[in-house]
Backbone of each chain as ProteinMPNN parsed JSONL, in Angstrom:
{"seq_chain_A": "AQTVTQSQPEMSVQEAETVTLSCTYDTSESNYYLFWYKQPPSRQMILVIRQEAYKQQNATENRFSVNFQKAAKSFSLKISDSQLGDTAMYFCAFMKSQGAQKLVFGQGTRLTINP", "coords_chain_A": {"N_chain_A": [[23.222, -151.288, -60.168], [23.695, -150.027, -63.453], [21.845, -150.899, -66.387], [21.587, -151.522, -69.884], [19.418, -152.029, -72.547], [18.974, -153.295, -75.742], [16.569, -154.242, -77.79], [16.346, -155.149, -80.352], [18.068, -157.224, -82.255], [18.772, -157.263, -84.962], [18.115, -155.24, -87.852], [16.587, -154.231, -90.908], [16.297, -152.121, -93.659], [15.034, -150.309, -96.555], [16.979, -148.184, -98.651], [16.669, -144.674, -98.161], [14.436, -144.881, -96.585], [12.884, -144.41, -93.334], [14.094, -145.296, -90.143], [13.805, -146.687, -86.883], [15.608, -147.264, -83.982], [15.537, -149.096, -80.999], [16.005, -148.494, -77.475], [16.316, -149.188, -74.1], [16.817, -148.438, -70.649], [18.061, -148.964, -67.323], [18.173, -147.372, -64.296], [18.894, -145.75, -61.167], [19.724, -143.254, -60.959], [19.361, -139.692, -61.186], [20.439, -137.841, -62.842], [22.195, -138.014, -65.844], [23.921, -139.248, -68.8], [23.202, -140.079, -72.174], [24.015, -141.979, -75.044], [24.383, -142.64, -78.557], [26.321, -144.783, -80.41], [27.97, -145.589, -83.441], [29.125, -148.405, -85.228], [30.699, -149.149, -87.949], [31.606, -151.582, -90.553], [34.341, -151.138, -90.606], [35.107, -151.117, -87.997], [35.604, -148.955, -86.369], [34.538, -146.956, -83.649], [32.039, -144.642, -83.628], [30.738, -141.607, -82.575], [27.331, -140.892, -82.682], [25.154, -139.41, -81.65], [24.224, -137.536, -78.717], [22.677, -137.192, -75.487], [21.72, -135.193, -72.795], [20.37, -135.978, -69.668], [19.04, -134.076, -68.174], [18.069, -132.314, -69.931], [15.151, -131.484, -71.584], [14.562, -131.257, -74.239], [14.728, -133.108, -77.225], [17.68, -134.446, -78.67], [19.176, -133.638, -81.83], [20.908, -134.428, -84.827], [21.506, -133.593, -87.819], [20.388, -136.014, -89.993], [19.814, -137.676, -87.931], [18.015, -138.329, -85.001], [16.743, -138.31, -81.627], [14.379, -139.941, -79.463], [13.716, -139.208, -76.421], [12.553, -140.446, -73.528], [12.243, -139.853, -70.403], [10.853, -140.718, -68.093], [9.931, -143.201, -68.846], [12.303, -144.381, -69.28], [13.54, -144.629, -71.793], [15.227, -144.477, -74.918], [15.295, -143.894, -77.954], [16.606, -144.12, -81.305], [16.231, -142.341, -84.245], [16.635, -142.634, -87.676], [16.55, -140.765, -90.45], [15.747, -140.701, -93.972], [17.492, -142.84, -94.818], [20.797, -143.977, -95.611], [23.146, -145.859, -97.644], [25.583, -145.855, -96.374], [24.903, -145.837, -93.743], [24.757, -148.359, -92.837], [25.632, -150.487, -90.284], [26.709, -151.545, -86.952], [24.823, -150.463, -84.209], [25.143, -148.924, -81.124], [23.684, -148.322, -78.036], [24.334, -146.307, -75.205], [25.01, -145.652, -71.745], [25.844, -143.226, -69.259], [26.735, -142.27, -66.017], [26.379, -139.061, -64.471], [27.866, -138.319, -62.342], [30.633, -139.541, -60.414], [32.271, -142.634, -61.365], [33.305, -142.475, -64.674], [32.23, -144.276, -66.73], [31.175, -145.877, -69.733], [28.226, -147.669, -70.174], [27.181, -150.175, -72.145], [24.594, -151.202, -74.49], [23.492, -154.261, -76.114], [23.719, -153.931, -78.79], [22.521, -153.197, -82.129], [22.273, -154.551, -85.255], [22.22, -152.88, -88.18], [21.081, -152.871, -91.446], [21.177, -151.269, -94.506], [19.471, -151.458, -97.414], [19.961, -151.342, -100.97]], "CA_chain_A": [[24.026, -151.145, -61.376], [22.921, -149.639, -64.632], [21.792, -151.819, -67.516], [21.065, -150.967, -71.13], [18.859, -153.117, -73.349], [18.555, -153.056, -77.121], [15.756, -155.441, -78.004], [16.35, -155.525, -81.765], [19.424, -157.628, -82.639], [19.013, -156.919, -86.365], [17.065, -154.549, -88.589], [16.938, -154.046, -92.308], [15.353, -151.232, -94.347], [15.462, -149.857, -97.871], [17.563, -146.852, -98.738], [15.757, -143.52, -98.134], [13.391, -145.068, -95.577], [13.173, -144.004, -91.961], [14.19, -146.463, -89.253], [13.948, -146.345, -85.47], [16.25, -148.279, -83.157], [15.05, -148.975, -79.623], [16.938, -148.644, -76.361], [15.793, -148.881, -72.769], [17.881, -148.514, -69.653], [17.595, -149.034, -65.944], [19.055, -146.65, -63.394], [18.27, -145.001, -60.085], [20.296, -141.913, -61.036], [18.449, -138.687, -61.725], [21.138, -137.114, -63.887], [23.083, -138.935, -66.562], [24.063, -138.978, -70.232], [22.899, -141.195, -73.069], [24.729, -141.858, -76.313], [24.334, -143.654, -79.599], [27.542, -144.928, -81.171], [27.868, -146.396, -84.652], [30.337, -149.166, -85.533], [30.627, -149.723, -89.301], [32.505, -152.73, -90.731], [35.723, -150.73, -90.333], [35.307, -151.373, -86.577], [35.734, -147.704, -85.633], [33.37, -146.521, -82.87], [31.79, -143.257, -84.005], [29.607, -141.011, -81.867], [26.249, -140.432, -83.551], [24.355, -138.396, -80.992], [24.227, -137.643, -77.259], [21.571, -136.519, -74.809], [21.843, -135.023, -71.35], [19.072, -136.332, -69.105], [18.35, -132.924, -67.598], [17.493, -131.529, -71.031], [13.893, -132.075, -72.052], [14.528, -131.248, -75.694], [15.4, -134.232, -77.856], [18.837, -134.078, -79.482], [19.149, -133.945, -83.261], [22.147, -134.218, -85.586], [21.207, -133.819, -89.237], [19.338, -137.023, -90.221], [19.677, -138.494, -86.729], [17.338, -137.69, -83.875], [16.384, -139.261, -80.584], [13.147, -139.76, -78.699], [14.131, -139.456, -75.045], [11.428, -140.502, -72.604], [12.94, -140.101, -69.139], [10.02, -141.488, -67.162], [9.876, -144.57, -69.361], [13.698, -144.826, -69.427], [13.638, -145.053, -73.175], [16.1, -143.57, -75.673], [15.34, -144.484, -79.29], [17.309, -143.377, -82.346], [15.566, -142.32, -85.54], [17.479, -142.266, -88.812], [15.698, -140.36, -91.568], [16.396, -140.737, -95.283], [18.65, -143.712, -94.58], [21.769, -144.112, -96.697], [23.911, -147.109, -97.6], [26.667, -145.679, -95.405], [24.39, -146.0, -92.375], [24.892, -149.775, -92.482], [26.578, -150.58, -89.166], [26.17, -151.877, -85.62], [24.524, -149.271, -83.426], [25.16, -149.193, -79.702], [23.173, -147.345, -77.09], [25.209, -146.327, -74.037], [24.616, -144.842, -70.596], [26.924, -142.818, -68.375], [26.34, -141.444, -64.878], [27.003, -137.737, -64.534], [28.793, -138.225, -61.211], [31.31, -140.802, -60.136], [33.068, -143.269, -62.419], [32.818, -142.044, -65.997], [32.301, -145.395, -67.669], [30.028, -146.108, -70.608], [27.586, -148.971, -70.092], [26.637, -150.366, -73.485], [23.637, -152.234, -74.83], [24.033, -155.383, -76.883], [23.9, -153.516, -80.175], [21.57, -153.548, -83.192], [22.912, -154.548, -86.583], [21.338, -152.235, -89.148], [21.475, -152.991, -92.851], [20.415, -150.446, -95.445], [19.488, -152.137, -98.719], [19.789, -150.423, -102.118]], "C_chain_A": [[23.116, -150.806, -62.551], [22.951, -150.746, -65.676], [21.165, -151.109, -68.704], [20.616, -152.131, -71.999], [18.461, -152.619, -74.728], [17.86, -154.321, -77.575], [15.758, -155.925, -79.444], [17.771, -155.932, -82.175], [19.763, -157.21, -84.068], [17.812, -156.181, -86.933], [17.558, -154.321, -90.005], [15.871, -153.167, -92.959], [15.913, -150.883, -95.712], [16.045, -148.452, -97.76], [16.451, -145.809, -98.837], [14.607, -143.693, -97.132], [13.853, -144.519, -94.229], [13.16, -145.238, -91.073], [14.408, -145.972, -87.825], [14.531, -147.524, -84.704], [15.878, -148.03, -81.692], [16.163, -149.173, -78.6], [16.196, -148.317, -75.07], [16.927, -149.083, -71.772], [17.268, -148.534, -68.263], [18.62, -148.333, -65.061], [18.242, -145.998, -62.293], [18.812, -143.568, -60.047], [19.263, -140.944, -61.603], [19.108, -137.883, -62.849], [22.186, -138.013, -64.524], [23.135, -138.513, -68.027], [23.743, -140.253, -70.997], [23.534, -140.925, -74.419], [24.272, -142.95, -77.283], [25.676, -143.607, -80.337], [27.262, -145.851, -82.362], [29.193, -147.118, -84.858], [30.174, -149.792, -86.917], [31.589, -150.907, -89.411], [33.984, -152.394, -90.497], [36.103, -150.905, -88.859], [35.407, -150.094, -85.731], [34.437, -147.372, -84.899], [33.189, -145.014, -83.097], [30.583, -142.735, -83.244], [28.587, -140.494, -82.878], [25.533, -139.25, -82.921], [24.417, -138.609, -79.491], [23.099, -136.799, -76.685], [21.883, -136.393, -73.331], [20.463, -135.21, -70.731], [18.318, -135.13, -68.562], [17.738, -132.035, -68.682], [16.238, -132.222, -71.543], [13.858, -132.174, -73.574], [15.317, -132.416, -76.249], [16.543, -133.752, -78.748], [18.616, -134.456, -80.943], [20.51, -133.627, -83.855], [21.861, -134.592, -87.034], [20.089, -134.858, -89.395], [19.055, -137.887, -88.985], [18.982, -137.699, -85.629], [16.984, -138.761, -82.855], [15.008, -138.919, -80.039], [13.481, -140.191, -77.275], [12.918, -139.347, -74.144], [11.979, -140.869, -71.229], [12.131, -140.981, -68.192], [9.963, -142.962, -67.563], [11.263, -145.182, -69.494], [13.912, -145.428, -70.807], [14.409, -144.008, -73.976], [16.261, -144.145, -77.076], [16.018, -143.545, -80.282], [16.533, -143.483, -83.646], [16.54, -141.847, -86.599], [16.541, -141.982, -89.979], [16.481, -140.449, -92.87], [17.654, -141.602, -95.234], [19.496, -143.879, -95.841], [22.566, -145.394, -96.529], [25.017, -147.039, -96.553], [26.213, -145.755, -93.953], [24.454, -147.457, -91.923], [25.994, -149.938, -91.446], [25.893, -151.244, -87.98], [25.944, -150.554, -84.903], [24.406, -149.651, -81.955], [24.596, -148.009, -78.935], [24.045, -147.436, -75.84], [24.749, -145.317, -73.003], [25.857, -144.453, -69.818], [26.355, -141.972, -67.237], [27.022, -140.088, -64.998], [28.001, -137.541, -63.401], [29.451, -139.579, -61.01], [32.049, -141.33, -61.354], [32.456, -143.009, -63.796], [32.916, -143.183, -67.005], [31.022, -145.458, -68.485], [29.534, -147.533, -70.372], [26.808, -149.157, -71.391], [25.5, -151.375, -73.516], [24.298, -153.263, -75.731], [24.275, -155.049, -78.341], [22.765, -153.979, -81.077], [22.302, -153.471, -84.515], [21.916, -154.03, -87.596], [21.915, -152.381, -90.541], [20.567, -152.12, -93.693], [20.569, -151.076, -96.827], [19.251, -151.15, -99.857], [18.453, -150.636, -102.815]], "O_chain_A": [[21.962, -151.227, -62.631], [23.953, -151.443, -65.831], [20.328, -150.219, -68.551], [21.348, -153.106, -72.168], [17.712, -151.652, -74.866], [18.498, -155.363, -77.728], [15.23, -156.998, -79.734], [18.603, -155.058, -82.419], [20.903, -156.847, -84.358], [16.665, -156.438, -86.568], [18.757, -154.229, -90.27], [14.678, -153.437, -92.825], [17.085, -151.117, -96.004], [15.66, -147.655, -96.904], [15.434, -146.022, -99.498], [13.88, -142.737, -96.863], [15.027, -144.213, -94.018], [12.316, -146.119, -91.233], [15.098, -144.98, -87.589], [14.014, -148.64, -84.768], [15.905, -146.895, -81.217], [17.121, -149.912, -78.827], [15.531, -147.286, -74.971], [17.879, -149.817, -72.037], [16.11, -148.168, -68.066], [19.803, -148.672, -65.084], [17.054, -145.725, -62.459], [18.407, -142.768, -59.203], [18.403, -141.326, -62.396], [18.423, -137.315, -63.7], [22.959, -138.681, -63.837], [22.483, -137.553, -68.438], [23.985, -141.361, -70.519], [23.585, -139.785, -74.88], [23.837, -144.028, -76.877], [26.109, -142.559, -80.816], [26.435, -146.761, -82.291], [30.26, -146.528, -84.686], [29.571, -150.858, -87.042], [32.312, -151.203, -88.46], [34.784, -153.287, -90.219], [37.283, -150.849, -88.51], [35.305, -150.155, -84.505], [33.354, -147.495, -85.47], [34.078, -144.219, -82.793], [29.519, -143.353, -83.267], [28.928, -139.76, -83.805], [25.327, -138.22, -83.562], [24.638, -139.729, -79.031], [22.633, -135.838, -77.297], [22.265, -137.369, -72.686], [19.485, -134.652, -71.228], [17.089, -135.152, -68.494], [16.979, -131.113, -68.382], [16.265, -133.402, -71.892], [13.208, -133.058, -74.133], [16.433, -132.69, -75.807], [16.399, -132.778, -79.487], [17.963, -135.452, -81.254], [21.178, -132.679, -83.441], [21.962, -135.756, -87.422], [18.959, -134.609, -88.975], [18.156, -138.728, -89.003], [19.321, -136.545, -85.367], [16.93, -139.951, -83.167], [14.536, -137.786, -80.135], [13.525, -141.382, -76.966], [12.326, -138.275, -74.014], [12.163, -142.046, -70.922], [12.676, -141.889, -67.564], [9.949, -143.851, -66.711], [11.391, -146.37, -69.788], [14.386, -146.553, -70.965], [14.267, -142.807, -73.746], [17.255, -144.813, -77.36], [16.003, -142.326, -80.111], [16.212, -144.583, -84.098], [17.186, -140.809, -86.455], [15.823, -142.87, -90.436], [17.702, -140.298, -92.89], [18.747, -141.144, -95.569], [18.989, -143.917, -96.962], [22.658, -145.949, -95.433], [25.348, -148.042, -95.921], [27.037, -145.74, -93.039], [24.228, -147.751, -90.75], [27.146, -149.578, -91.689], [24.684, -151.477, -87.984], [26.768, -149.642, -84.981], [23.673, -150.57, -81.588], [24.976, -146.859, -79.154], [24.453, -148.532, -75.454], [24.181, -144.275, -73.329], [26.808, -145.228, -69.717], [25.572, -141.054, -67.481], [28.112, -139.981, -65.56], [28.885, -136.689, -63.491], [28.907, -140.619, -61.381], [32.408, -140.574, -62.257], [31.281, -143.277, -64.047], [33.607, -143.065, -68.017], [29.937, -145.137, -68.002], [30.318, -148.482, -70.37], [25.894, -148.391, -71.696], [25.438, -152.284, -72.688], [25.478, -153.166, -76.066], [24.955, -155.791, -79.05], [22.133, -155.007, -80.832], [22.883, -152.44, -84.854], [20.888, -154.659, -87.846], [23.077, -152.059, -90.789], [19.343, -152.215, -93.609], [21.682, -151.204, -97.338], [18.44, -150.233, -99.731], [18.15, -149.951, -103.792]]}, "seq_chain_B": "DTAVSQTPKYLVTQMGNDKSIKCEQNLGHDTMYWYKQDSKKFLKIMFSYNNKELIINETVPNRFSPKSPDKAHLNLHINSLELGDSAVYFCASSRIGDGAKTQYFGPGTRLLVL", "coords_chain_B": {"N_chain_B": [[47.281, -136.541, -87.442], [45.392, -138.188, -86.365], [43.1, -138.705, -83.746], [42.761, -140.492, -81.512], [44.927, -143.056, -81.23], [45.949, -146.456, -81.778], [48.262, -149.094, -81.296], [49.387, -152.408, -81.803], [47.209, -152.74, -84.75], [46.338, -155.245, -85.312], [46.881, -158.367, -83.72], [48.31, -161.402, -83.41], [48.88, -164.236, -81.554], [50.433, -166.76, -79.464], [49.0, -168.893, -76.964], [49.82, -168.236, -73.57], [51.816, -166.418, -74.047], [53.159, -163.05, -73.508], [51.877, -159.827, -74.119], [51.643, -156.442, -75.386], [49.552, -153.572, -75.81], [49.417, -150.405, -77.247], [48.312, -147.052, -76.627], [47.542, -143.793, -77.684], [46.586, -140.393, -77.307], [45.825, -137.288, -78.855], [44.226, -135.238, -78.113], [44.274, -133.652, -75.933], [42.988, -134.553, -73.706], [42.164, -135.629, -70.308], [41.546, -138.079, -69.307], [41.607, -141.551, -69.799], [40.648, -144.7, -71.277], [40.181, -148.292, -71.302], [38.375, -150.577, -73.207], [36.745, -153.719, -73.736], [35.72, -155.656, -76.459], [33.783, -158.374, -77.058], [33.366, -161.561, -78.785], [30.707, -161.545, -79.433], [30.187, -158.976, -79.889], [29.763, -157.442, -77.667], [30.45, -154.698, -75.596], [32.595, -153.731, -72.971], [33.701, -151.923, -70.14], [37.08, -151.873, -69.023], [39.328, -150.612, -67.721], [40.102, -147.344, -66.324], [41.922, -144.326, -66.453], [42.725, -141.308, -64.851], [44.516, -138.45, -65.269], [46.903, -139.966, -64.983], [46.218, -141.576, -62.851], [44.735, -144.522, -61.614], [41.324, -145.006, -61.889], [39.147, -146.555, -62.459], [38.683, -149.973, -62.183], [37.612, -152.689, -63.439], [36.945, -155.419, -62.273], [38.868, -157.039, -63.61], [41.012, -159.711, -64.662], [44.162, -160.245, -62.935], [46.16, -160.6, -64.749], [45.998, -158.664, -66.611], [47.402, -155.541, -66.997], [47.24, -152.186, -66.813], [49.057, -149.271, -67.86], [49.965, -145.945, -67.377], [51.972, -143.686, -68.593], [51.897, -140.961, -68.98], [49.473, -138.252, -69.358], [48.641, -138.501, -71.979], [48.977, -141.048, -72.859], [48.075, -144.484, -72.645], [48.742, -147.654, -71.883], [48.264, -151.183, -72.392], [49.083, -154.093, -70.857], [49.295, -157.56, -71.209], [49.613, -160.508, -69.524], [50.566, -163.974, -69.807], [48.739, -164.988, -71.888], [45.43, -166.098, -72.663], [43.052, -168.252, -74.373], [40.52, -167.128, -74.148], [41.019, -164.449, -74.076], [40.957, -163.456, -76.555], [39.729, -160.938, -78.544], [38.399, -157.678, -79.402], [40.116, -154.826, -78.516], [39.514, -151.671, -77.292], [40.718, -148.413, -77.0], [39.93, -145.345, -75.389], [39.247, -141.837, -74.921], [38.593, -138.921, -72.868], [37.499, -135.714, -71.568], [37.346, -134.979, -68.243], [36.166, -132.704, -67.171], [34.567, -131.89, -69.178], [31.475, -130.884, -70.222], [29.923, -132.351, -71.985], [30.752, -134.948, -71.776], [31.718, -136.781, -73.626], [33.191, -139.684, -74.976], [35.951, -140.482, -76.95], [36.912, -142.808, -79.344], [39.595, -145.078, -80.128], [40.857, -146.901, -83.04], [40.726, -149.571, -82.419], [42.129, -152.754, -81.421], [42.582, -155.829, -82.717], [42.846, -158.797, -81.122], [44.057, -162.019, -81.353], [44.263, -165.074, -79.899], [45.983, -168.021, -80.134]], "CA_chain_B": [[45.945, -135.997, -87.289], [44.536, -139.137, -85.67], [42.821, -138.222, -82.402], [43.125, -141.576, -80.604], [45.562, -144.093, -82.046], [46.335, -147.671, -81.082], [49.157, -150.0, -82.011], [49.101, -152.62, -83.228], [45.795, -152.906, -85.099], [46.1, -156.687, -85.257], [47.877, -159.058, -82.913], [48.077, -162.836, -83.365], [49.916, -164.744, -80.665], [50.177, -168.061, -78.873], [48.637, -168.968, -75.536], [50.938, -168.194, -72.644], [52.691, -165.279, -74.322], [52.862, -161.732, -72.952], [51.803, -158.835, -75.192], [51.218, -155.093, -75.003], [48.863, -152.712, -76.77], [49.679, -149.018, -76.881], [47.291, -146.073, -76.997], [47.945, -142.395, -77.551], [45.584, -139.427, -77.753], [46.354, -135.931, -79.021], [43.075, -134.338, -77.931], [44.435, -132.878, -74.704], [42.099, -135.095, -72.671], [42.832, -136.023, -69.075], [41.07, -139.396, -68.886], [41.686, -142.565, -70.852], [39.906, -145.919, -70.951], [40.26, -149.504, -72.11], [37.163, -151.376, -73.315], [36.903, -155.003, -74.436], [34.56, -156.084, -77.238], [33.916, -159.815, -77.231], [32.985, -162.107, -80.094], [29.305, -161.216, -79.673], [30.164, -157.516, -80.077], [29.441, -156.746, -76.436], [31.51, -153.813, -75.138], [32.593, -153.57, -71.521], [34.84, -151.177, -69.607], [38.065, -152.62, -68.245], [40.076, -149.693, -66.864], [40.137, -145.936, -66.666], [42.932, -143.529, -65.786], [42.573, -139.865, -64.898], [45.802, -137.841, -64.899], [47.819, -141.06, -64.641], [45.759, -142.312, -61.682], [43.713, -145.524, -61.902], [40.064, -144.667, -61.234], [38.204, -147.656, -62.67], [39.271, -151.291, -62.421], [36.339, -153.392, -63.46], [37.097, -156.866, -62.029], [39.631, -157.644, -64.697], [42.071, -160.565, -64.094], [45.446, -159.6, -62.655], [47.055, -160.735, -65.907], [45.889, -157.412, -67.358], [47.945, -154.431, -66.218], [47.342, -150.932, -67.546], [50.096, -148.344, -67.397], [49.8, -144.619, -67.967], [53.184, -142.896, -68.329], [51.483, -139.556, -68.929], [48.034, -138.113, -69.654], [48.35, -138.769, -73.384], [49.248, -142.445, -73.178], [47.6, -145.548, -71.754], [49.109, -148.935, -72.474], [47.662, -152.362, -71.763], [49.959, -155.254, -70.924], [48.576, -158.783, -70.856], [50.509, -161.644, -69.253], [50.047, -165.35, -69.893], [47.519, -164.893, -72.685], [44.538, -167.251, -72.735], [42.171, -168.239, -75.544], [39.397, -166.236, -73.871], [41.415, -163.04, -74.206], [40.732, -163.049, -77.946], [38.693, -159.901, -78.545], [38.875, -156.376, -79.884], [40.354, -153.929, -77.389], [39.399, -150.269, -77.684], [41.125, -147.329, -76.131], [39.099, -144.154, -75.556], [39.648, -140.725, -74.057], [37.615, -137.859, -72.655], [37.926, -134.702, -70.6], [36.426, -135.103, -67.116], [35.442, -131.458, -66.969], [33.782, -131.61, -70.373], [30.062, -131.08, -69.929], [29.304, -133.326, -72.876], [31.169, -136.285, -71.321], [31.876, -137.684, -74.764], [34.423, -140.459, -75.092], [36.394, -140.683, -78.33], [37.515, -144.131, -79.398], [40.607, -145.444, -81.105], [40.389, -147.814, -84.081], [40.631, -150.93, -81.917], [43.182, -153.748, -81.677], [42.01, -157.185, -82.725], [43.773, -159.764, -80.558], [43.688, -163.413, -81.554], [45.151, -165.963, -79.155], [45.868, -169.37, -80.707]], "C_chain_B": [[45.033, -136.908, -86.477], [44.361, -138.714, -84.225], [43.235, -139.25, -81.35], [43.685, -142.7, -81.473], [45.965, -145.269, -81.17], [47.306, -148.448, -81.941], [49.38, -151.25, -81.167], [47.597, -152.68, -83.49], [45.403, -154.374, -85.044], [47.238, -157.347, -84.489], [47.472, -160.525, -82.85], [49.219, -163.438, -82.561], [49.505, -166.092, -80.094], [49.758, -167.918, -77.417], [49.888, -168.938, -74.686], [51.889, -167.037, -72.86], [52.247, -164.035, -73.571], [52.874, -160.72, -74.094], [51.334, -157.49, -74.633], [50.507, -154.399, -76.153], [49.066, -151.276, -76.296], [48.562, -148.11, -77.383], [47.818, -144.672, -76.743], [46.812, -141.499, -78.022], [46.212, -138.034, -77.819], [45.249, -134.892, -78.896], [43.215, -133.451, -76.703], [43.523, -133.345, -73.584], [42.879, -135.544, -71.453], [42.45, -137.425, -68.613], [41.111, -140.347, -70.068], [41.116, -143.878, -70.341], [40.373, -147.081, -71.824], [38.914, -150.216, -72.026], [37.497, -152.659, -74.062], [35.602, -155.308, -75.169], [34.712, -157.56, -77.566], [33.38, -160.256, -78.591], [31.52, -161.841, -80.441], [29.09, -159.712, -79.775], [29.834, -156.752, -78.802], [30.659, -155.976, -75.932], [31.428, -153.604, -73.638], [33.863, -152.829, -71.097], [35.777, -152.127, -68.868], [38.723, -151.687, -67.219], [39.828, -148.256, -67.291], [41.212, -145.247, -65.827], [42.589, -142.057, -65.955], [43.87, -139.242, -64.412], [46.773, -138.866, -64.316], [47.395, -141.857, -63.405], [44.648, -143.272, -62.063], [42.438, -145.17, -61.149], [38.98, -145.719, -61.452], [39.006, -148.922, -62.928], [38.11, -152.265, -62.297], [36.525, -154.903, -63.404], [37.749, -157.581, -63.204], [40.723, -158.52, -64.071], [43.389, -159.816, -63.922], [46.429, -159.702, -63.806], [47.037, -159.475, -66.779], [46.421, -156.275, -66.481], [48.043, -153.194, -67.1], [48.483, -150.084, -66.982], [49.934, -147.027, -68.13], [51.023, -143.783, -67.66], [52.903, -141.398, -68.272], [50.032, -139.466, -69.398], [47.674, -138.527, -71.071], [48.496, -140.232, -73.767], [48.649, -143.386, -72.143], [47.857, -146.865, -72.457], [48.457, -150.063, -71.696], [48.596, -153.533, -71.967], [49.184, -156.473, -70.444], [49.586, -159.912, -70.698], [49.779, -162.955, -69.486], [48.721, -165.403, -70.645], [46.767, -166.214, -72.741], [43.634, -167.116, -73.964], [41.036, -167.222, -75.375], [39.733, -164.758, -73.945], [41.235, -162.545, -75.632], [39.525, -162.12, -78.002], [39.244, -158.694, -79.287], [38.973, -155.453, -78.675], [40.363, -152.49, -77.906], [39.928, -149.369, -76.588], [40.198, -146.145, -76.402], [39.629, -143.055, -74.647], [38.536, -139.712, -73.936], [38.228, -136.828, -71.71], [36.91, -134.711, -69.47], [35.59, -133.852, -66.961], [34.538, -131.084, -68.131], [32.315, -131.901, -70.103], [29.42, -132.165, -70.77], [29.673, -134.753, -72.527], [31.435, -137.259, -72.468], [33.219, -138.383, -74.721], [34.698, -140.712, -76.569], [37.239, -141.949, -78.377], [38.629, -144.223, -80.429], [40.051, -146.474, -82.07], [40.256, -149.261, -83.619], [41.843, -151.779, -82.277], [42.541, -155.122, -81.593], [43.078, -158.157, -82.276], [43.232, -161.171, -80.773], [44.728, -164.283, -80.857], [44.925, -167.395, -79.648], [46.334, -170.441, -79.722]], "O_chain_B": [[44.012, -136.457, -85.956], [45.336, -138.4, -83.544], [43.967, -138.929, -80.413], [42.994, -143.226, -82.345], [46.278, -145.112, -79.99], [47.191, -148.464, -83.167], [49.544, -151.158, -79.951], [46.802, -152.672, -82.55], [44.251, -154.7, -84.757], [48.397, -156.944, -84.592], [46.42, -160.86, -82.305], [50.388, -163.183, -82.849], [48.355, -166.509, -80.233], [50.115, -166.955, -76.737], [50.901, -169.543, -75.038], [52.679, -166.702, -71.978], [51.127, -163.959, -73.067], [53.769, -160.745, -74.939], [50.72, -157.413, -73.569], [50.826, -154.618, -77.321], [48.911, -150.967, -75.114], [47.951, -148.364, -78.421], [48.454, -144.402, -75.724], [46.149, -141.8, -79.015], [47.013, -137.652, -76.966], [45.318, -133.814, -79.487], [42.369, -132.591, -76.458], [43.306, -132.616, -72.615], [44.079, -135.806, -71.526], [42.987, -137.908, -67.616], [40.71, -140.007, -71.18], [41.101, -144.141, -69.138], [40.888, -146.887, -72.925], [38.376, -150.434, -70.941], [38.397, -152.695, -74.901], [34.519, -155.232, -74.589], [35.646, -157.957, -78.261], [32.996, -159.437, -79.426], [31.136, -161.905, -81.609], [27.956, -159.232, -79.751], [29.643, -155.536, -78.846], [31.759, -156.522, -75.848], [30.359, -153.337, -73.089], [34.949, -153.074, -71.622], [35.341, -153.053, -68.185], [38.68, -151.938, -66.014], [39.417, -147.971, -68.416], [41.386, -145.548, -64.646], [42.216, -141.609, -67.039], [44.284, -139.473, -63.276], [47.384, -138.635, -63.273], [48.139, -142.728, -62.956], [43.712, -142.885, -62.762], [42.45, -145.044, -59.925], [38.002, -145.765, -60.706], [39.895, -148.945, -63.78], [37.685, -152.616, -61.196], [36.285, -155.592, -64.396], [37.246, -158.584, -63.711], [41.308, -158.133, -63.06], [43.691, -158.881, -64.663], [47.423, -158.977, -63.843], [47.944, -159.25, -67.581], [45.949, -156.072, -65.363], [48.845, -153.159, -68.034], [48.824, -150.168, -65.802], [49.785, -146.997, -69.351], [51.117, -143.217, -66.571], [53.606, -140.658, -67.584], [49.434, -140.469, -69.785], [46.522, -138.869, -71.34], [48.169, -140.612, -74.892], [48.702, -143.133, -70.939], [47.264, -147.156, -73.496], [48.14, -149.929, -70.514], [48.875, -153.928, -73.099], [48.507, -156.432, -69.416], [50.324, -160.23, -71.63], [48.555, -163.04, -69.38], [47.703, -165.819, -70.092], [47.357, -167.289, -72.85], [43.47, -166.03, -74.52], [40.643, -166.548, -76.326], [38.843, -163.909, -73.884], [41.348, -161.347, -75.893], [38.434, -162.478, -77.559], [40.39, -158.685, -79.738], [38.022, -155.32, -77.905], [41.11, -152.14, -78.82], [39.623, -149.544, -75.408], [39.733, -145.968, -77.528], [40.378, -143.326, -73.708], [37.645, -139.643, -74.782], [39.301, -137.027, -71.141], [35.726, -134.474, -69.709], [34.404, -133.943, -66.646], [33.827, -130.08, -68.076], [31.95, -133.034, -69.791], [28.481, -132.827, -70.326], [28.981, -135.684, -72.939], [31.372, -138.471, -72.261], [34.251, -137.764, -74.464], [33.812, -141.1, -77.331], [38.149, -142.142, -77.572], [38.611, -143.546, -81.456], [38.897, -146.884, -81.94], [39.727, -150.095, -84.354], [42.496, -151.557, -83.297], [42.029, -155.528, -80.55], [44.093, -158.333, -82.95], [42.093, -161.473, -80.417], [45.915, -164.237, -81.18], [43.81, -167.913, -79.584], [46.304, -171.629, -80.041]]}, "name": "protein", "num_of_chains": 2, "seq": "AQTVTQSQPEMSVQEAETVTLSCTYDTSESNYYLFWYKQPPSRQMILVIRQEAYKQQNATENRFSVNFQKAAKSFSLKISDSQLGDTAMYFCAFMKSQGAQKLVFGQGTRLTINPDTAVSQTPKYLVTQMGNDKSIKCEQNLGHDTMYWYKQDSKKFLKIMFSYNNKELIINETVPNRFSPKSPDKAHLNLHINSLELGDSAVYFCASSRIGDGAKTQYFGPGTRLLVL"}
């Protein structure tokens, strides 16, 4: 079974700083997908970024980028120029490319951006 | 305009009651999911339906029964509610053939069992 681990329960940075959230996973699959979802206080789950394991290039979406290290089974999220609206829970998630299409989530990291 | 909607958003009820949560998506997706988020914010899959067929049933008690009348709807009925059922329930949808495999979530239903 796949597992996802987020080792940082909470993080706090100043506005405009850069912050990196860690995620590691365990799987025997060779092809899969990785996601970061954001959950602000509104409770809505919002997709931040996704990565296909067969792609070597790290995904980027504006101020959000990932560092995908397949051999190390690591998938960290970097937020550049952090903004107050980035304050949220961030969840790392894994999905196999074949078979049951379920997301396996990490425990989440609560990120606070301070003014 | 809402892509994935759930009703109700909040549900407060007594132990032993039966309740339902409804989910609808207008994205044209063929697969829908129910996830449970517990008090520690941990999210776990409960069920998944593809074209009205149950494809994932993740060791959920029999008191939980999903029903999919069509591809755009997936409802969750819970019998004999227990205190431990208090949680936020999220519906999500995706397209199986979509290379990106992205699941889009509804706003969640906060269930409180007293």
